C-alpha positions as CSV (number, residue, x, y, z in Angstrom):
1,M,0.0,0.0,0.0
2,L,2.9,2.4,0.9
3,F,4.5,1.8,-2.5
4,M,1.3,2.6,-4.3
5,I,0.9,5.9,-2.5
6,I,4.6,6.9,-3.2
7,G,4.2,5.8,-6.8
8,S,1.1,7.8,-7.4
9,I,2.7,10.9,-5.9
10,A,5.8,10.5,-8.0
11,I,3.8,10.1,-11.2
12,S,1.5,13.0,-10.6
13,S,4.4,15.3,-9.8
14,C,5.9,14.8,-13.3
15,D,3.8,17.2,-15.2
16,D,4.5,17.2,-18.9
17,N,2.0,20.1,-19.4
18,D,4.8,22.7,-18.6
19,G,5.9,22.7,-22.2
20,Y,2.2,23.1,-23.3
21,Y,1.8,26.0,-20.9
22,L,4.8,27.9,-22.5
23,F,3.6,27.0,-26.0
24,D,0.1,28.2,-25.3
25,N,1.4,31.5,-23.9
26,L,3.8,32.1,-26.8
27,T,1.1,31.5,-29.4
28,S,-1.5,33.8,-27.8
29,G,-1.1,37.5,-28.3
30,S,2.2,39.2,-29.1
31,W,5.5,39.6,-27.2
32,E,7.1,43.0,-27.1
33,V,10.8,43.4,-26.3
34,D,13.8,45.7,-26.6
35,L,16.6,43.7,-28.1
36,G,19.1,46.5,-27.8
37,E,19.4,47.0,-31.6
38,N,19.8,50.8,-31.2
39,D,20.2,53.1,-28.3
40,G,19.0,56.6,-27.4
41,P,16.4,58.3,-29.6
42,D,16.8,55.7,-32.3
43,A,15.9,52.8,-30.0
44,L,13.8,50.0,-31.6
45,I,11.4,47.4,-30.2
46,S,10.5,44.1,-31.6
47,I,7.0,42.6,-31.5
48,F,7.0,38.9,-32.0
49,N,4.0,36.8,-33.1
50,F,4.4,33.1,-32.8
51,Y,1.8,30.9,-34.6
52,G,0.9,27.3,-33.7
53,D,2.3,26.0,-37.0
54,G,5.9,26.9,-36.2
55,L,5.9,30.1,-38.2
56,G,6.1,33.7,-36.9
57,I,6.6,37.3,-37.8
58,E,8.7,40.0,-36.0
59,Y,7.6,43.6,-36.4
60,V,10.4,46.0,-35.7
61,E,9.2,49.5,-34.8
62,T,10.5,52.7,-33.2
63,F,9.3,53.4,-29.6
64,D,6.8,55.8,-31.2
65,G,5.3,53.0,-33.2
66,L,6.8,53.9,-36.6
67,P,7.2,50.6,-38.6
68,I,10.8,49.8,-39.7
69,R,10.7,46.3,-41.1
70,E,9.0,42.9,-40.8
71,N,11.0,39.6,-40.5
72,R,9.4,36.2,-41.1
73,F,10.8,33.2,-39.2
74,R,10.3,29.6,-38.3
75,W,10.5,28.9,-34.5
76,R,11.2,25.9,-32.4
77,L,10.7,25.6,-28.6
78,S,12.8,23.3,-26.6
79,N,11.4,23.1,-23.1
80,D,12.3,19.9,-21.4
81,Y,14.5,18.6,-18.6
82,Y,17.7,19.2,-20.6
83,A,17.1,22.5,-22.4
84,N,14.9,25.5,-22.2
85,Y,15.3,27.8,-25.2
86,L,13.5,29.2,-28.2
87,E,15.2,29.2,-31.7
88,L,14.2,31.6,-34.4
89,R,15.3,30.8,-38.0
90,Y,14.7,33.8,-40.2
91,M,13.6,33.1,-43.8
92,D,14.7,36.3,-45.6
93,V,18.2,36.2,-44.3
94,S,20.3,33.3,-43.2
95,R,20.4,34.0,-39.5
96,N,19.3,32.3,-36.4
97,E,18.5,34.0,-33.0
98,Y,18.0,32.4,-29.6
99,F,16.1,33.1,-26.4
100,D,17.7,30.9,-23.7
101,E,16.8,30.2,-20.1
102,L,13.1,31.1,-20.6
103,S,11.1,31.8,-17.5
104,L,7.5,32.9,-17.6
105,S,5.7,34.8,-14.8
106,G,2.3,36.2,-15.6
107,D,2.6,38.4,-18.6
108,I,6.4,38.7,-18.4
109,M,8.9,36.3,-20.0
110,R,12.6,36.7,-19.1
111,A,15.3,35.2,-21.2
112,V,18.9,35.6,-22.3
113,F,19.0,36.7,-26.0
114,Y,21.7,35.7,-28.4
115,F,22.0,37.2,-31.9
116,D,23.7,34.1,-33.3
117,R,24.5,30.4,-32.9
118,Y,28.1,31.0,-31.8
119,G,27.0,33.2,-28.9
120,F,24.2,30.7,-27.9
121,D,26.5,27.7,-28.1
122,N,29.3,29.4,-26.1
123,K,27.1,31.4,-23.8
124,V,28.9,34.7,-24.8
125,D,27.5,38.1,-25.7
126,G,24.0,37.3,-24.5
127,I,21.8,40.1,-23.2
128,S,19.1,39.7,-20.5
129,V,15.7,40.7,-21.9
130,K,12.2,41.0,-20.6
131,M,9.4,40.3,-23.0
132,Q,5.9,41.8,-22.3
133,H,2.9,39.8,-23.3
134,V,0.6,42.2,-25.2
135,F,-2.7,41.9,-27.0
136,Y,-3.5,44.1,-29.9
């Protein structure tokens, strides 16, 4: 009887819905973030939309809302025991970007952002970012 109780606790504590929770939050609404592309009065923000089919679009705007460009990408979420990151593969240019060490709390997602694979693999030149979940 004791083994059955311990076994049921162990099995119920392994919740594989955590990955679904992050996926569901990513694909609902938009995510707004300053990736440090420009400083001062020329500062830009990125607004990411992640779609359930693995595609997405990034809108780059000035802080005043003036559109600068749109970037289409494919995205892949790795959210398991061994890794927790989001990879973006841009279609128009041969470039990958990464959000590593994702943590979600309410409408805020924190991550370490890397502009390229080298930085991501070697954990260099990453910047801490805070993404705001917004609904337009």
